[in-house]
Short mmCIF file of the C-alpha atoms (twelve columns), coordinates in Angstrom:
data_MODEL
# 
_entry.id   MODEL 
# 
loop_
_atom_site.group_PDB 
_atom_site.id 
_atom_site.type_symbol 
_atom_site.label_atom_id 
_atom_site.label_alt_id 
_atom_site.label_comp_id 
_atom_site.label_asym_id 
_atom_site.label_seq_id 
_atom_site.Cartn_x 
_atom_site.Cartn_y 
_atom_site.Cartn_z 
_atom_site.pdbx_PDB_model_num 
ATOM 1   C CA . UNK A 1   11.534  -3.649  15.692  1 
ATOM 2   C CA . UNK A 2   8.007   -4.271  17.607  1 
ATOM 3   C CA . UNK A 3   5.303   -1.470  18.152  1 
ATOM 4   C CA . UNK A 4   4.678   -0.772  21.739  1 
ATOM 5   C CA . UNK A 5   1.198   1.066   20.823  1 
ATOM 6   C CA . UNK A 6   -0.559  -0.341  17.726  1 
ATOM 7   C CA . UNK A 7   -1.139  3.029   16.477  1 
ATOM 8   C CA . UNK A 8   2.458   4.411   16.222  1 
ATOM 9   C CA . UNK A 9   5.783   3.177   14.602  1 
ATOM 10  C CA . UNK A 10  8.299   1.110   16.924  1 
ATOM 11  C CA . UNK A 11  9.565   3.480   19.410  1 
ATOM 12  C CA . UNK A 12  12.982  2.592   18.666  1 
ATOM 13  C CA . UNK A 13  12.622  4.439   15.501  1 
ATOM 14  C CA . UNK A 14  13.004  7.430   17.337  1 
ATOM 15  C CA . UNK A 15  16.464  6.360   18.819  1 
ATOM 16  C CA . UNK A 16  17.525  5.634   15.069  1 
ATOM 17  C CA . UNK A 17  16.847  9.184   13.771  1 
ATOM 18  C CA . UNK A 18  18.319  10.826  16.897  1 
ATOM 19  C CA . UNK A 19  21.679  8.835   17.457  1 
ATOM 20  C CA . UNK A 20  22.112  6.966   13.901  1 
ATOM 21  C CA . UNK A 21  19.943  7.984   11.005  1 
ATOM 22  C CA . UNK A 22  22.085  6.483   8.722   1 
ATOM 23  C CA . UNK A 23  23.362  2.883   10.222  1 
ATOM 24  C CA . UNK A 24  23.833  -1.336  9.426   1 
ATOM 25  C CA . UNK A 25  21.276  -3.456  11.124  1 
ATOM 26  C CA . UNK A 26  20.540  -7.386  11.037  1 
ATOM 27  C CA . UNK A 27  17.431  -8.380  9.882   1 
ATOM 28  C CA . UNK A 28  15.031  -11.297 10.830  1 
ATOM 29  C CA . UNK A 29  16.208  -13.359 7.690   1 
ATOM 30  C CA . UNK A 30  19.874  -13.044 8.680   1 
ATOM 31  C CA . UNK A 31  20.636  -10.562 5.847   1 
ATOM 32  C CA . UNK A 32  22.710  -7.113  6.798   1 
ATOM 33  C CA . UNK A 33  21.232  -4.009  5.542   1 
ATOM 34  C CA . UNK A 34  21.522  -0.327  5.994   1 
ATOM 35  C CA . UNK A 35  18.450  1.469   7.580   1 
ATOM 36  C CA . UNK A 36  17.665  5.259   6.891   1 
ATOM 37  C CA . UNK A 37  15.176  6.884   9.439   1 
ATOM 38  C CA . UNK A 38  15.307  10.641  9.081   1 
ATOM 39  C CA . UNK A 39  13.061  12.523  6.514   1 
ATOM 40  C CA . UNK A 40  15.591  14.330  4.835   1 
ATOM 41  C CA . UNK A 41  17.791  11.484  4.455   1 
ATOM 42  C CA . UNK A 42  15.256  9.264   3.436   1 
ATOM 43  C CA . UNK A 43  13.948  11.429  0.695   1 
ATOM 44  C CA . UNK A 44  17.085  12.229  -0.613  1 
ATOM 45  C CA . UNK A 45  17.830  8.523   -1.054  1 
ATOM 46  C CA . UNK A 46  15.102  7.636   -2.497  1 
ATOM 47  C CA . UNK A 47  15.489  10.358  -5.384  1 
ATOM 48  C CA . UNK A 48  18.783  9.118   -5.982  1 
ATOM 49  C CA . UNK A 49  19.296  7.317   -9.053  1 
ATOM 50  C CA . UNK A 50  22.294  5.374   -8.075  1 
ATOM 51  C CA . UNK A 51  19.967  2.610   -6.852  1 
ATOM 52  C CA . UNK A 52  17.927  -0.482  -8.206  1 
ATOM 53  C CA . UNK A 53  14.823  -1.700  -7.164  1 
ATOM 54  C CA . UNK A 54  15.444  -5.093  -8.504  1 
ATOM 55  C CA . UNK A 55  14.266  -7.516  -6.009  1 
ATOM 56  C CA . UNK A 56  16.170  -10.186 -7.305  1 
ATOM 57  C CA . UNK A 57  19.510  -8.542  -6.618  1 
ATOM 58  C CA . UNK A 58  21.392  -10.633 -3.884  1 
ATOM 59  C CA . UNK A 59  21.756  -7.754  -1.857  1 
ATOM 60  C CA . UNK A 60  18.267  -6.755  -1.804  1 
ATOM 61  C CA . UNK A 61  17.269  -6.129  1.907   1 
ATOM 62  C CA . UNK A 62  14.816  -9.069  2.396   1 
ATOM 63  C CA . UNK A 63  12.901  -9.584  5.893   1 
ATOM 64  C CA . UNK A 64  12.175  -13.224 5.065   1 
ATOM 65  C CA . UNK A 65  14.952  -15.853 3.891   1 
ATOM 66  C CA . UNK A 66  15.014  -15.244 -0.114  1 
ATOM 67  C CA . UNK A 67  13.274  -17.276 -2.518  1 
ATOM 68  C CA . UNK A 68  14.559  -17.570 -5.844  1 
ATOM 69  C CA . UNK A 69  12.379  -15.663 -7.896  1 
ATOM 70  C CA . UNK A 70  12.299  -16.532 -12.083 1 
ATOM 71  C CA . UNK A 71  12.211  -13.665 -14.757 1 
ATOM 72  C CA . UNK A 72  9.240   -14.683 -15.765 1 
ATOM 73  C CA . UNK A 73  7.561   -14.630 -12.450 1 
ATOM 74  C CA . UNK A 74  8.809   -10.712 -11.771 1 
ATOM 75  C CA . UNK A 75  8.061   -9.534  -14.991 1 
ATOM 76  C CA . UNK A 76  5.806   -6.740  -15.357 1 
ATOM 77  C CA . UNK A 77  6.320   -5.580  -11.776 1 
ATOM 78  C CA . UNK A 78  6.815   -2.069  -11.970 1 
ATOM 79  C CA . UNK A 79  8.422   -1.747  -8.402  1 
ATOM 80  C CA . UNK A 80  10.989  -4.195  -9.275  1 
ATOM 81  C CA . UNK A 81  12.029  -2.204  -12.464 1 
ATOM 82  C CA . UNK A 82  14.535  0.371   -12.960 1 
ATOM 83  C CA . UNK A 83  15.062  3.193   -15.656 1 
ATOM 84  C CA . UNK A 84  14.677  2.895   -18.703 1 
ATOM 85  C CA . UNK A 85  12.493  -0.061  -18.465 1 
ATOM 86  C CA . UNK A 86  10.603  1.365   -15.704 1 
ATOM 87  C CA . UNK A 87  10.094  4.722   -17.648 1 
ATOM 88  C CA . UNK A 88  8.293   3.057   -20.684 1 
ATOM 89  C CA . UNK A 89  5.846   0.638   -18.695 1 
ATOM 90  C CA . UNK A 90  5.095   3.558   -15.860 1 
ATOM 91  C CA . UNK A 91  4.323   5.970   -18.750 1 
ATOM 92  C CA . UNK A 92  1.616   3.053   -20.387 1 
ATOM 93  C CA . UNK A 93  -0.385  3.072   -17.009 1 
ATOM 94  C CA . UNK A 94  -0.125  6.549   -15.502 1 
ATOM 95  C CA . UNK A 95  -2.597  8.108   -17.645 1 
ATOM 96  C CA . UNK A 96  -5.077  5.923   -16.169 1 
ATOM 97  C CA . UNK A 97  -4.501  7.332   -12.788 1 
ATOM 98  C CA . UNK A 98  -4.800  11.351  -13.322 1 
ATOM 99  C CA . UNK A 99  -6.786  13.007  -10.868 1 
ATOM 100 C CA . UNK A 100 -9.645  13.875  -13.456 1 
ATOM 101 C CA . UNK A 101 -10.115 10.124  -14.127 1 
ATOM 102 C CA . UNK A 102 -9.850  9.349   -10.602 1 
ATOM 103 C CA . UNK A 103 -12.370 12.383  -9.519  1 
ATOM 104 C CA . UNK A 104 -14.883 10.675  -12.308 1 
ATOM 105 C CA . UNK A 105 -15.034 7.587   -10.137 1 
ATOM 106 C CA . UNK A 106 -16.017 8.993   -7.573  1 
ATOM 107 C CA . UNK A 107 -20.168 8.859   -7.844  1 
ATOM 108 C CA . UNK A 108 -19.696 4.740   -8.574  1 
ATOM 109 C CA . UNK A 109 -17.092 4.696   -5.107  1 
ATOM 110 C CA . UNK A 110 -19.962 6.448   -3.364  1 
ATOM 111 C CA . UNK A 111 -22.592 3.427   -4.496  1 
ATOM 112 C CA . UNK A 112 -20.081 0.709   -3.850  1 
ATOM 113 C CA . UNK A 113 -19.486 2.103   -0.492  1 
ATOM 114 C CA . UNK A 114 -23.227 2.490   0.222   1 
ATOM 115 C CA . UNK A 115 -23.972 -1.010  -0.813  1 
ATOM 116 C CA . UNK A 116 -21.163 -2.639  1.423   1 
ATOM 117 C CA . UNK A 117 -22.817 -0.665  4.421   1 
ATOM 118 C CA . UNK A 118 -26.326 -1.913  3.641   1 
ATOM 119 C CA . UNK A 119 -24.582 -5.354  4.037   1 
ATOM 120 C CA . UNK A 120 -23.175 -4.289  7.315   1 
ATOM 121 C CA . UNK A 121 -26.509 -2.937  8.642   1 
ATOM 122 C CA . UNK A 122 -28.140 -5.992  7.144   1 
ATOM 123 C CA . UNK A 123 -25.791 -8.381  9.705   1 
ATOM 124 C CA . UNK A 124 -27.768 -9.201  12.922  1 
ATOM 125 C CA . UNK A 125 -25.934 -7.610  15.958  1 
ATOM 126 C CA . UNK A 126 -22.222 -7.738  14.998  1 
ATOM 127 C CA . UNK A 127 -20.157 -7.730  11.617  1 
ATOM 128 C CA . UNK A 128 -16.475 -7.995  10.556  1 
ATOM 129 C CA . UNK A 129 -15.872 -4.312  9.271   1 
ATOM 130 C CA . UNK A 130 -12.658 -5.959  7.112   1 
ATOM 131 C CA . UNK A 131 -14.561 -8.543  5.085   1 
ATOM 132 C CA . UNK A 132 -18.039 -6.459  4.553   1 
ATOM 133 C CA . UNK A 133 -16.253 -2.823  4.108   1 
ATOM 134 C CA . UNK A 134 -12.255 -2.284  4.421   1 
ATOM 135 C CA . UNK A 135 -11.798 -4.970  1.624   1 
ATOM 136 C CA . UNK A 136 -14.733 -5.204  0.012   1 
ATOM 137 C CA . UNK A 137 -14.845 -1.334  -1.323  1 
ATOM 138 C CA . UNK A 138 -11.299 -1.268  -2.602  1 
ATOM 139 C CA . UNK A 139 -11.709 -4.805  -4.284  1 
ATOM 140 C CA . UNK A 140 -14.485 -3.699  -6.012  1 
ATOM 141 C CA . UNK A 141 -13.320 -0.728  -7.338  1 
ATOM 142 C CA . UNK A 142 -10.351 -2.334  -8.662  1 
ATOM 143 C CA . UNK A 143 -12.390 -5.154  -9.865  1 
ATOM 144 C CA . UNK A 144 -14.373 -2.819  -11.911 1 
ATOM 145 C CA . UNK A 145 -11.591 -0.835  -12.960 1 
ATOM 146 C CA . UNK A 146 -9.406  -3.625  -14.292 1 
ATOM 147 C CA . UNK A 147 -11.830 -5.448  -15.447 1 
ATOM 148 C CA . UNK A 148 -11.635 -8.541  -12.958 1 
ATOM 149 C CA . UNK A 149 -14.545 -10.249 -12.412 1 
ATOM 150 C CA . UNK A 150 -15.488 -9.634  -8.900  1 
ATOM 151 C CA . UNK A 151 -16.958 -13.138 -8.335  1 
ATOM 152 C CA . UNK A 152 -13.207 -13.855 -8.092  1 
ATOM 153 C CA . UNK A 153 -12.550 -11.816 -5.056  1 
ATOM 154 C CA . UNK A 154 -12.365 -14.765 -2.918  1 
ATOM 155 C CA . UNK A 155 -9.420  -16.320 -4.741  1 
ATOM 156 C CA . UNK A 156 -7.262  -13.423 -5.222  1 
ATOM 157 C CA . UNK A 157 -7.961  -12.212 -1.649  1 
ATOM 158 C CA . UNK A 158 -7.104  -15.552 -0.202  1 
ATOM 159 C CA . UNK A 159 -3.964  -15.516 -2.307  1 
ATOM 160 C CA . UNK A 160 -3.144  -11.962 -1.467  1 
ATOM 161 C CA . UNK A 161 -3.116  -12.870 2.402   1 
ATOM 162 C CA . UNK A 162 -0.761  -15.697 1.901   1 
ATOM 163 C CA . UNK A 163 1.879   -13.747 -0.202  1 
ATOM 164 C CA . UNK A 164 1.772   -10.771 2.009   1 
ATOM 165 C CA . UNK A 165 1.801   -12.578 5.565   1 
ATOM 166 C CA . UNK A 166 5.583   -13.448 6.811   1 
ATOM 167 C CA . UNK A 167 4.134   -16.491 8.828   1 
ATOM 168 C CA . UNK A 168 3.122   -18.297 5.802   1 
ATOM 169 C CA . UNK A 169 5.748   -21.225 4.864   1 
ATOM 170 C CA . UNK A 170 7.860   -20.132 1.952   1 
ATOM 171 C CA . UNK A 171 6.547   -22.955 -0.237  1 
ATOM 172 C CA . UNK A 172 3.129   -21.520 0.605   1 
ATOM 173 C CA . UNK A 173 3.691   -18.342 -0.429  1 
ATOM 174 C CA . UNK A 174 5.486   -19.345 -3.910  1 
ATOM 175 C CA . UNK A 175 2.443   -21.613 -4.378  1 
ATOM 176 C CA . UNK A 176 0.217   -18.548 -3.803  1 
ATOM 177 C CA . UNK A 177 2.356   -16.330 -5.863  1 
ATOM 178 C CA . UNK A 178 2.135   -18.738 -9.360  1 
ATOM 179 C CA . UNK A 179 -1.621  -19.232 -8.976  1 
ATOM 180 C CA . UNK A 180 -2.210  -15.714 -9.050  1 
ATOM 181 C CA . UNK A 181 -0.161  -14.988 -11.634 1 
ATOM 182 C CA . UNK A 182 -1.634  -18.159 -13.756 1 
ATOM 183 C CA . UNK A 183 -5.300  -16.682 -12.819 1 
ATOM 184 C CA . UNK A 184 -4.350  -13.118 -14.088 1 
ATOM 185 C CA . UNK A 185 -2.187  -14.462 -17.200 1 
ATOM 186 C CA . UNK A 186 -5.741  -16.158 -18.090 1 
ATOM 187 C CA . UNK A 187 -7.601  -12.770 -17.877 1 
ATOM 188 C CA . UNK A 188 -4.973  -10.905 -19.789 1 
ATOM 189 C CA . UNK A 189 -5.289  -13.492 -22.177 1 
ATOM 190 C CA . UNK A 190 -9.110  -13.187 -22.409 1 
ATOM 191 C CA . UNK A 191 -8.684  -9.513  -22.640 1 
ATOM 192 C CA . UNK A 192 -6.735  -9.330  -25.829 1 
ATOM 193 C CA . UNK A 193 -9.231  -11.735 -27.583 1 
ATOM 194 C CA . UNK A 194 -12.367 -10.311 -26.147 1 
ATOM 195 C CA . UNK A 195 -11.600 -6.584  -24.930 1 
ATOM 196 C CA . UNK A 196 -14.328 -4.702  -22.609 1 
ATOM 197 C CA . UNK A 197 -14.206 -1.118  -21.373 1 
ATOM 198 C CA . UNK A 198 -11.878 -1.372  -18.594 1 
ATOM 199 C CA . UNK A 199 -8.400  -0.666  -17.861 1 
ATOM 200 C CA . UNK A 200 -6.726  -3.966  -18.603 1 
ATOM 201 C CA . UNK A 201 -8.481  -4.180  -22.063 1 
ATOM 202 C CA . UNK A 202 -7.054  -0.561  -22.913 1 
ATOM 203 C CA . UNK A 203 -3.307  -1.725  -21.846 1 
ATOM 204 C CA . UNK A 204 -3.077  -4.734  -23.841 1 
ATOM 205 C CA . UNK A 205 -4.298  -2.400  -27.037 1 
ATOM 206 C CA . UNK A 206 -1.565  -0.067  -26.332 1 
ATOM 207 C CA . UNK A 207 1.123   -2.445  -25.701 1 
ATOM 208 C CA . UNK A 208 -0.115  -4.205  -28.702 1 
ATOM 209 C CA . UNK A 209 -0.189  -0.711  -30.932 1 
ATOM 210 C CA . UNK A 210 3.430   -0.125  -29.794 1 
ATOM 211 C CA . UNK A 211 4.528   -3.377  -30.768 1 
ATOM 212 C CA . UNK A 212 5.880   -4.550  -27.392 1 
ATOM 213 C CA . UNK A 213 2.734   -6.671  -26.066 1 
ATOM 214 C CA . UNK A 214 4.206   -9.323  -23.720 1 
ATOM 215 C CA . UNK A 215 1.864   -11.789 -21.767 1 
ATOM 216 C CA . UNK A 216 4.286   -12.266 -18.837 1 
ATOM 217 C CA . UNK A 217 4.853   -8.671  -18.754 1 
ATOM 218 C CA . UNK A 218 1.141   -7.557  -18.932 1 
ATOM 219 C CA . UNK A 219 0.150   -9.851  -16.201 1 
ATOM 220 C CA . UNK A 220 3.025   -8.661  -13.889 1 
ATOM 221 C CA . UNK A 221 0.969   -5.103  -14.502 1 
ATOM 222 C CA . UNK A 222 -2.043  -6.805  -13.812 1 
ATOM 223 C CA . UNK A 223 -1.022  -8.206  -10.380 1 
ATOM 224 C CA . UNK A 224 0.654   -5.054  -9.270  1 
ATOM 225 C CA . UNK A 225 -2.659  -3.117  -9.732  1 
ATOM 226 C CA . UNK A 226 -4.741  -5.740  -8.082  1 
ATOM 227 C CA . UNK A 227 -2.582  -6.260  -4.958  1 
ATOM 228 C CA . UNK A 228 -1.780  -2.728  -4.553  1 
ATOM 229 C CA . UNK A 229 -5.194  -1.075  -5.413  1 
ATOM 230 C CA . UNK A 230 -7.071  -3.219  -2.731  1 
ATOM 231 C CA . UNK A 231 -4.655  -4.472  0.266   1 
ATOM 232 C CA . UNK A 232 -2.879  -1.225  1.052   1 
ATOM 233 C CA . UNK A 233 -6.290  0.786   0.977   1 
ATOM 234 C CA . UNK A 234 -8.357  -1.757  2.997   1 
ATOM 235 C CA . UNK A 235 -5.721  -1.515  5.885   1 
ATOM 236 C CA . UNK A 236 -5.880  2.234   5.621   1 
ATOM 237 C CA . UNK A 237 -9.728  1.816   6.040   1 
ATOM 238 C CA . UNK A 238 -9.730  -0.448  9.005   1 
ATOM 239 C CA . UNK A 239 -6.913  1.412   10.748  1 
ATOM 240 C CA . UNK A 240 -8.702  4.888   9.979   1 
ATOM 241 C CA . UNK A 241 -12.116 3.498   11.411  1 
ATOM 242 C CA . UNK A 242 -10.623 2.310   14.281  1 
ATOM 243 C CA . UNK A 243 -8.696  5.684   14.747  1 
ATOM 244 C CA . UNK A 244 -12.002 7.587   14.722  1 
ATOM 245 C CA . UNK A 245 -13.543 5.810   16.888  1 
ATOM 246 C CA . UNK A 246 -11.367 5.956   19.672  1 
ATOM 247 C CA . UNK A 247 -10.951 9.545   19.062  1 
ATOM 248 C CA . UNK A 248 -14.380 10.996  18.655  1 
ATOM 249 C CA . UNK A 249 -13.298 14.771  18.698  1 
ATOM 250 C CA . UNK A 250 -11.334 14.076  15.232  1 
ATOM 251 C CA . UNK A 251 -14.204 12.280  13.904  1 
ATOM 252 C CA . UNK A 252 -16.481 15.194  14.371  1 
ATOM 253 C CA . UNK A 253 -14.163 17.507  12.833  1 
ATOM 254 C CA . UNK A 254 -14.041 15.170  9.897   1 
ATOM 255 C CA . UNK A 255 -17.729 14.961  9.267   1 
ATOM 256 C CA . UNK A 256 -18.264 18.371  9.996   1 
ATOM 257 C CA . UNK A 257 -15.796 19.993  7.481   1 
ATOM 258 C CA . UNK A 258 -16.050 18.476  4.212   1 
ATOM 259 C CA . UNK A 259 -13.456 20.738  2.706   1 
ATOM 260 C CA . UNK A 260 -10.898 19.863  5.298   1 
ATOM 261 C CA . UNK A 261 -11.306 16.012  4.641   1 
ATOM 262 C CA . UNK A 262 -8.304  15.819  2.060   1 
ATOM 263 C CA . UNK A 263 -6.108  17.068  4.397   1 
ATOM 264 C CA . UNK A 264 -7.356  14.836  7.263   1 
ATOM 265 C CA . UNK A 265 -6.363  11.536  5.496   1 
ATOM 266 C CA . UNK A 266 -3.218  12.662  4.212   1 
ATOM 267 C CA . UNK A 267 -2.402  12.898  7.908   1 
ATOM 268 C CA . UNK A 268 -4.028  9.524   8.591   1 
ATOM 269 C CA . UNK A 269 -1.595  8.655   5.740   1 
ATOM 270 C CA . UNK A 270 1.227   10.139  7.262   1 
ATOM 271 C CA . UNK A 271 0.308   8.876   10.712  1 
ATOM 272 C CA . UNK A 272 0.123   5.073   9.994   1 
ATOM 273 C CA . UNK A 273 2.690   4.868   6.908   1 
ATOM 274 C CA . UNK A 274 1.780   1.186   6.652   1 
ATOM 275 C CA . UNK A 275 4.270   0.509   3.481   1 
ATOM 276 C CA . UNK A 276 7.454   0.518   5.288   1 
ATOM 277 C CA . UNK A 277 9.562   -1.873  3.485   1 
ATOM 278 C CA . UNK A 278 8.371   -1.059  -0.213  1 
ATOM 279 C CA . UNK A 279 11.174  1.776   -0.183  1 
ATOM 280 C CA . UNK A 280 13.641  -0.915  -0.406  1 
ATOM 281 C CA . UNK A 281 16.609  -0.515  -2.507  1 
ATOM 282 C CA . UNK A 282 20.287  -1.517  -3.451  1 
ATOM 283 C CA . UNK A 283 23.062  0.973   -4.137  1 
ATOM 284 C CA . UNK A 284 24.496  0.403   -7.341  1 
ATOM 285 C CA . UNK A 285 27.488  2.710   -6.740  1 
ATOM 286 C CA . UNK A 286 28.984  3.989   -3.225  1 
ATOM 287 C CA . UNK A 287 26.593  7.074   -1.849  1 
ATOM 288 C CA . UNK A 288 27.328  9.285   0.856   1 
ATOM 289 C CA . UNK A 289 24.351  10.410  2.758   1 
ATOM 290 C CA . UNK A 290 24.179  11.790  6.129   1 
ATOM 291 C CA . UNK A 291 28.149  11.827  6.532   1 
ATOM 292 C CA . UNK A 292 28.150  8.226   5.977   1 
ATOM 293 C CA . UNK A 293 29.277  6.075   2.591   1 
ATOM 294 C CA . UNK A 294 26.899  3.278   2.054   1 
ATOM 295 C CA . UNK A 295 28.704  1.090   -0.465  1 
ATOM 296 C CA . UNK A 296 27.801  -0.175  -3.662  1 
ATOM 297 C CA . UNK A 297 26.142  -3.229  -4.004  1 
ATOM 298 C CA . UNK A 298 24.401  -2.837  -0.245  1 
ATOM 299 C CA . UNK A 299 20.963  -3.265  0.704   1 
ATOM 300 C CA . UNK A 300 19.067  -0.392  2.010   1 
ATOM 301 C CA . UNK A 301 15.608  0.078   4.053   1 
ATOM 302 C CA . UNK A 302 14.516  3.906   3.475   1 
ATOM 303 C CA . UNK A 303 12.104  3.779   6.370   1 
ATOM 304 C CA . UNK A 304 9.318   6.034   5.000   1 
ATOM 305 C CA . UNK A 305 7.573   5.427   8.406   1 
ATOM 306 C CA . UNK A 306 10.133  6.671   10.669  1 
ATOM 307 C CA . UNK A 307 10.604  9.615   8.164   1 
ATOM 308 C CA . UNK A 308 6.833   10.427  8.177   1 
ATOM 309 C CA . UNK A 309 7.314   10.627  12.280  1 
ATOM 310 C CA . UNK A 310 10.662  12.885  11.929  1 
ATOM 311 C CA . UNK A 311 9.958   15.984  13.980  1 
ATOM 312 C CA . UNK A 312 12.193  18.211  12.083  1 
ATOM 313 C CA . UNK A 313 9.694   18.027  9.053   1 
ATOM 314 C CA . UNK A 314 6.119   17.501  11.007  1 
ATOM 315 C CA . UNK A 315 5.941   19.288  14.134  1 
ATOM 316 C CA . UNK A 316 4.621   17.018  17.382  1 
ATOM 317 C CA . UNK A 317 4.795   14.271  14.842  1 
ATOM 318 C CA . UNK A 318 3.367   11.491  17.296  1 
ATOM 319 C CA . UNK A 319 0.229   13.245  17.815  1 
ATOM 320 C CA . UNK A 320 -2.387  13.241  14.920  1 
ATOM 321 C CA . UNK A 321 -3.204  16.807  13.484  1 
ATOM 322 C CA . UNK A 322 -5.986  17.449  11.253  1 
ATOM 323 C CA . UNK A 323 -4.660  20.979  10.454  1 
ATOM 324 C CA . UNK A 324 -1.309  19.934  9.702   1 
ATOM 325 C CA . UNK A 325 -0.490  20.225  5.807   1 
ATOM 326 C CA . UNK A 326 0.879   16.605  5.749   1 
ATOM 327 C CA . UNK A 327 0.816   16.506  1.716   1 
ATOM 328 C CA . UNK A 328 4.734   16.334  1.843   1 
ATOM 329 C CA . UNK A 329 4.836   12.578  3.457   1 
ATOM 330 C CA . UNK A 330 6.118   9.581   1.995   1 
ATOM 331 C CA . UNK A 331 3.518   6.989   2.603   1 
ATOM 332 C CA . UNK A 332 3.011   6.482   -0.947  1 
ATOM 333 C CA . UNK A 333 7.017   6.527   -1.303  1 
ATOM 334 C CA . UNK A 334 8.738   8.977   -3.288  1 
ATOM 335 C CA . UNK A 335 10.855  9.794   -6.440  1 
ATOM 336 C CA . UNK A 336 10.122  7.566   -9.889  1 
ATOM 337 C CA . UNK A 337 8.313   4.564   -7.557  1 
ATOM 338 C CA . UNK A 338 5.814   6.520   -6.088  1 
ATOM 339 C CA . UNK A 339 2.380   5.182   -6.019  1 
ATOM 340 C CA . UNK A 340 0.665   5.236   -8.982  1 
ATOM 341 C CA . UNK A 341 -2.767  4.992   -7.478  1 
ATOM 342 C CA . UNK A 342 -2.629  7.228   -4.753  1 
ATOM 343 C CA . UNK A 343 -5.383  9.815   -5.930  1 
ATOM 344 C CA . UNK A 344 -7.641  6.875   -6.061  1 
ATOM 345 C CA . UNK A 345 -6.825  5.583   -2.540  1 
ATOM 346 C CA . UNK A 346 -7.111  9.014   -1.455  1 
ATOM 347 C CA . UNK A 347 -10.547 9.468   -2.793  1 
ATOM 348 C CA . UNK A 348 -11.712 6.237   -1.586  1 
ATOM 349 C CA . UNK A 349 -10.609 6.949   2.083   1 
ATOM 350 C CA . UNK A 350 -12.598 10.012  1.974   1 
ATOM 351 C CA . UNK A 351 -15.846 8.726   0.804   1 
ATOM 352 C CA . UNK A 352 -15.769 5.508   2.706   1 
ATOM 353 C CA . UNK A 353 -14.646 6.878   6.195   1 
ATOM 354 C CA . UNK A 354 -17.669 9.705   5.579   1 
ATOM 355 C CA . UNK A 355 -20.105 7.168   4.721   1 
ATOM 356 C CA . UNK A 356 -19.855 4.790   7.139   1 
ATOM 357 C CA . UNK A 357 -20.002 7.331   9.838   1 
ATOM 358 C CA . UNK A 358 -22.598 9.326   8.351   1 
ATOM 359 C CA . UNK A 359 -24.627 6.326   8.152   1 
ATOM 360 C CA . UNK A 360 -23.888 4.790   11.041  1 
ATOM 361 C CA . UNK A 361 -23.187 7.154   13.926  1 
ATOM 362 C CA . UNK A 362 -23.596 4.885   16.290  1 
ATOM 363 C CA . UNK A 363 -21.003 2.229   15.304  1 
ATOM 364 C CA . UNK A 364 -18.769 0.854   17.997  1 
ATOM 365 C CA . UNK A 365 -15.651 -1.683  18.216  1 
ATOM 366 C CA . UNK A 366 -17.088 -4.978  19.487  1 
ATOM 367 C CA . UNK A 367 -13.912 -5.213  21.541  1 
ATOM 368 C CA . UNK A 368 -11.358 -3.276  22.586  1 
ATOM 369 C CA . UNK A 369 -9.004  -1.615  20.324  1 
ATOM 370 C CA . UNK A 370 -5.849  -3.062  21.953  1 
ATOM 371 C CA . UNK A 371 -7.317  -6.595  21.772  1 
ATOM 372 C CA . UNK A 372 -7.755  -6.416  17.818  1 
ATOM 373 C CA . UNK A 373 -5.398  -8.566  15.751  1 
ATOM 374 C CA . UNK A 374 -3.099  -6.410  14.089  1 
ATOM 375 C CA . UNK A 375 -0.960  -7.257  11.130  1 
ATOM 376 C CA . UNK A 376 2.432   -6.847  12.793  1 
ATOM 377 C CA . UNK A 377 3.789   -9.982  10.625  1 
ATOM 378 C CA . UNK A 378 2.361   -8.602  7.215   1 
ATOM 379 C CA . UNK A 379 4.179   -6.631  4.428   1 
ATOM 380 C CA . UNK A 380 1.572   -4.299  4.594   1 
ATOM 381 C CA . UNK A 381 0.322   -2.889  8.526   1 
ATOM 382 C CA . UNK A 382 -3.180  -3.032  9.140   1 
ATOM 383 C CA . UNK A 383 -5.798  -5.148  11.311  1 
ATOM 384 C CA . UNK A 384 -7.128  -8.800  10.019  1 
ATOM 385 C CA . UNK A 385 -10.486 -8.504  11.661  1 
ATOM 386 C CA . UNK A 386 -12.438 -5.138  13.074  1 
ATOM 387 C CA . UNK A 387 -15.725 -6.858  14.621  1 
ATOM 388 C CA . UNK A 388 -18.686 -3.592  15.481  1 
ATOM 389 C CA . UNK A 389 -21.577 -3.054  16.410  1 
ATOM 390 C CA . UNK A 390 -23.833 -0.315  16.434  1 
# 
């Protein structure tokens, strides 16, 4: 369904929520699927154990025509796993993203942000915020965290764009997927033989100590962390920047009250809800929800974007309210597959947005917000380029 406004979900979502919060649809791929669009029903469905996240399942809802994915190519991708396998591997990673560990990274994130803003200020007249800040900060942070050489950023950024862009030819997406896994497989192998003080090296040792080390599996874990660790946050930085430039009153409030910034960031996350399809599942049994029975082996899209704009949970949901307690939003999903890196994403958003506007208070869009190239054709919503001047 098309967006009428680049800053709001498709208007038709409200009609779905009101008239048919559990309904069957035909996807652009030709697949049929069930869509759940109200907050309480999305939350209930994502907590239901009678589902699978296995994307190789024939009924898994796909926006694009399906491409065969081998077991090896999907190995290690936590968001594709079900318990008990998912439980084992999530436990191996989850301690790396505790609130305490993430907060300890704040000084380094601030340093990286300042260095990226220095690069913007060094530009003459105009700069692309996406390349110099939105992508640069989370890419550098996740590279340092994982132990990925930042010099390789152009490689994995380019491959990620091809993989996530719905208009990329299928053969190009598959080729990019293989190239990214080959690169990360080589990196994991190096960590095995030459460990460092980084997350991937620690994970290699954890898996070896547990007697379950598997190169394909660790490659998939690295793949998931690398892509999710920079692409989603980058999109939110771009959207948040444009939103604040269009709403100077909200920006002034954000800068004036440091203590309220975490709350404002959660409201931004709720408001934009950029990962609409990550909450897709397949039922493994008949499930009755909202008075409707969804049969076993049915593809289901739990629309967290529609849920996060449900007025029954968030009053005046179409309005950005920095005073709202939005912590129950589902921008990071819900249930066992809730995003591992959500604390890191929140912290990066707080630091980057505050530092950017504190250091460049005269920042201005170089073209109208309505004319920016929004990612209507990508797995994660965002903006391809944000030209700015100051």
